[in-house]
N, C-alpha and C positions, 0 to 999 in steps of 0.2 A: 747215536740216535738212527731209526730205522725210517727208511721212507716209503715201507710199506703203507697201505691203505687197506683195512679190513672191510670186504664188502659184508654188509647182514641183508638178509633176503627178508626181501615186506612181504608181509601177508597179500594175498592176490586182492584188489580193490573190487574186480566185476569178476562173475561170472558169466555164462553163454546158456541163455536158456532156449529151449528147441521145441517145437510143438510142430508133430506132421499127424496128418489125419487119411484116413483109408475107406473109401467107401468100398463093405465086403460084396462082392460077386453074389455070394452063398452066406446063407446065417452058420454061426460058427459051429451049431451042432450037427452040420452036413457034411458028410463022409468026403465032400469036394475039398473043404477045408481041413480037415485032420491032418496031413501034414506040416500045417501052418501052426495048426492047433498044439500040435505036438514039439514043435520049437520053439514054443513061448516060454517054457521053463529056462532050459539051456541059453537061451540068448537072453533074458533077464538076467542069470546070475552071473552072466559073462559080463554084460553090463556094469553089474555092481561091484564085481570084481576090476574093471577096467580104469587104468591110470587116470586120473583126471574125471573119473564118475561124480558126481557130488548127489544127485537127486533124482528119482524120477515118481511119477504118479502112480500110486497102487489104491484101487478099491480097498474101502475099508474092511478089514478079516479078510482081501483077496492076495493072494501074489503079484496081482497084474492090474491092467486098469479096463480089461475087455469088456467087461458089464457095463462099465458109465458110456452113456451115450450123448455128453453134451453138445453134439456137433450132428445130432439127428439118427433115426433110429439105426440104418445101419451102416454108419461110421464109427470107426472106433479110433481114439487116438492115444498118440504115445507122446510122453512129455515128458522132458527130465531136462538138467540142469548140470552143467559139465563146467571146468575150471578154464576151458580155451578151446578155442575153436578147431586146434589141433586135435586135443582128446578127443573130441568128437568127431572130429574127420575119421580117427585112426579106428575110431569101433565101428564105423559105420562101412568106412571102404575097405578098412587090412583086418579085418578079423572075419570069423567064420559068420556075422550078419552080413556079408556081403553076400551070400548065398541065399537068403532071404530077400535082398535086394534083385538077384539076378529071377526069382522067381515070383515075383511080385503081382504080377500079370494073371497068374494062377489064381488069384485070392484075392484081387482088387481090381477094381474099375477103373478104366484111365482117366487123371483128370481134367478139364479143361482149363482150369484155374491155379493159380497157386497151393500146394497142399503143405507145405513144411515153410514155416518162419522160423526165422533167428532173431533173439535180441539180446543186447547186457543188462545185467541186473546188478545191484549192490551184492557182492561177496555176504552170502548167509541170509539172503532172502529168496524166498521162494513164490513167486507171483500165484494169486488164483488164479483156478480154469477159465474163469473168465476173461482176465488179463489176457493169457495165453490167446485165446479166440477173437478179441480183439485184437493182438497184433496180427492175428490173419488176414483179418476183416480189413486193414489197416493196408496191409502189403497187397490183398489183392484189388483195393478200391486206388490206391496212390503209388503202386508199384514199390521199388528196393529205396529204402530210406535210412539213416541211421537207427530209426525207431524200428524196423521192422523190413529184415533183408532174407537172402538165402548164400548158399556157399557160393551159389555163381556171380553175386552183387553182395559181397558182405564191405563188414565196415569194423575195423577196430575199435576196442571198450574206449582206448583215447579219442576216437573220432567221435564214438556216438558222447561221449561225455564234453566234448568239444561243442558239438551241436545242441547238448543241453537236451540228446535221448534217453541219459541216464543220469545218476549223480550218484556220487558213494551215500554207503550206509552214514548216517551219524556217529561219530565215535560215543565211544560206553554202549553200543548195546545194538543190537541188528534189529530191522525190522519185525512186527511178525510174520512166520513161515509160513502162513495162509494168504498173506498180501491182503488180504481183505476178507469182508464177505464175499460169499460165490454162492448165488441160489440155483447158478445152473448145474453145480453138480456138487458133489459132498466133497467137503474141504480135502486137499492135498495132503498126503500124510509122507512123513519120510522113510525110508527104509535102511 
């Protein structure tokens, strides 16, 4: 008789959603933003292939979401879902994406309030853009919590679940991909 115990990996119960907003210094068709626009396609392709990537917001019929302006006419949004905080961190800070971070002041105004929000969602659920904006507003109004946080003040999925900030999706199916009706912008589509 063997005293080995086999470990069966369980599917992830939670994924990490992130919304990042950026206020443009110049319109996207301005020559001063040409370098940023040229980087969109390769960086989005890099994200799509990154370990732990689940989904990113795109405008219907477009490869990105730069035409969507749910947070204001001069504000572009970057909204995605990842398997873990580590996977998102690695993409943002340990990939060629870091070069965009280093040059962000060339293209975007400095924000006086938080511009990035993270929160846990049941695996398989993509929250609406409206929910993402609500999470950013919550962070701005109340500061970091298990419902809306940043890399610098993060919470684990287990901490968020224990605080009632997220609940696992019901077994036997996932919640709707759109996360509900969203009148602020077209429905999110998976890539």
